[in-house]
N, C-alpha and C positions, 0 to 999 in steps of 0.2 A: 730790594735793589738799591744800594746806596747811590745817591745822586740822581735818582729818577723822580721827576716831579709830574704830578698829574695835570692833565688838560681839564680845566673846569670853566664852566660858563653858566650863569644864572641871570636871565634878563627878561623883562617884559617885551612882548611882541604883540602885534594886532591879534586880538582874539584870545590871548592867554600869556603863557610864560614858556620859555625854553630853558631846560636844565640839561647840561651835558657834563659827563664825567668819563675820563679815560685815563688809564695808567698802563704802562708797559708791564706785561706779566707773561712769562714764557709758559705758564701753565694753561694758557688759553690759545686756541687756534688763531693764527695771525699775530701772536705775540702781544695782544692787548686785551685787557678787561675793560668793558665800556657799557654805559647806559646813556642813551640820549632820549629825552622826552619833551614833547610839546603838549601842554595841557591847559585847561581852563581851571582856575583855582576853585570854582564852585561846581562846575560840571564834570570835572575829572579829565582823564587821559584822552588825548586826541590821536597822538602818534608816538610810538616808542620803538627804538632800535636797541637791542641788547644781546649779550652773549653770556647771560648769567648761568646757564646750564645747557647741557646737550639734550635737546628735545628729540624724542623718537621719530616724530613726523617732520620736524622743522630743521633738524641739525643744530649747529651751534649759534648761527647768526639769525636772529629773529626780527621780524617787522610786525609790530602789533598796531592795529588801528581800531578806533571806536566805530568806524563806519563800514567795516568789512571783515574779512577773515585774516587771521594771523598767517604770515607766510615766512618761508625761508628767504634770506636776502644774501646776495653774493658779497663777499668781503675781499677786496683787493689789497688795501692798506688803509691805515687810519685816516690819512688825508682824504682819500677818495670817499671814504665812508662818511666823514664829517661833511664834506661837500654835498654828497647826495642827500643826507638828512636835512641840511640847511636849505637846499634847493626845494625839497619837498615841503618843508615848513613855509618857505616863501610862497610856493604855489597855494598852499592851504590858507595862508593869511590873505593872499590876494582874493581868493574865493570868498573868505569871510568878510573882507571889506566891501566887495561888490554886492553881496547879498544883503548888506545892511544900508546901502545907499538909497 
């Protein structure tokens, strides 16, 4: 798609790093291909949202967590999805900070 630029973010946050990538792509439900992850560089993935493939049990939009089961996640639009992911990371980093005080 000419003129389409990806949404990209890579930064340190309490307890790890956040990497986000999204680009408009009509081949994916909702018109976006995306992967958002919060991880610890040594301990691995903590939280990930993605739509890399259509999963028989989870559908297209997935929420993967290291502390529970993978689930389907509702997708309204990319702005709401980014907001939800960052709010969940904020909640997890708050828990991380309070457990180490």
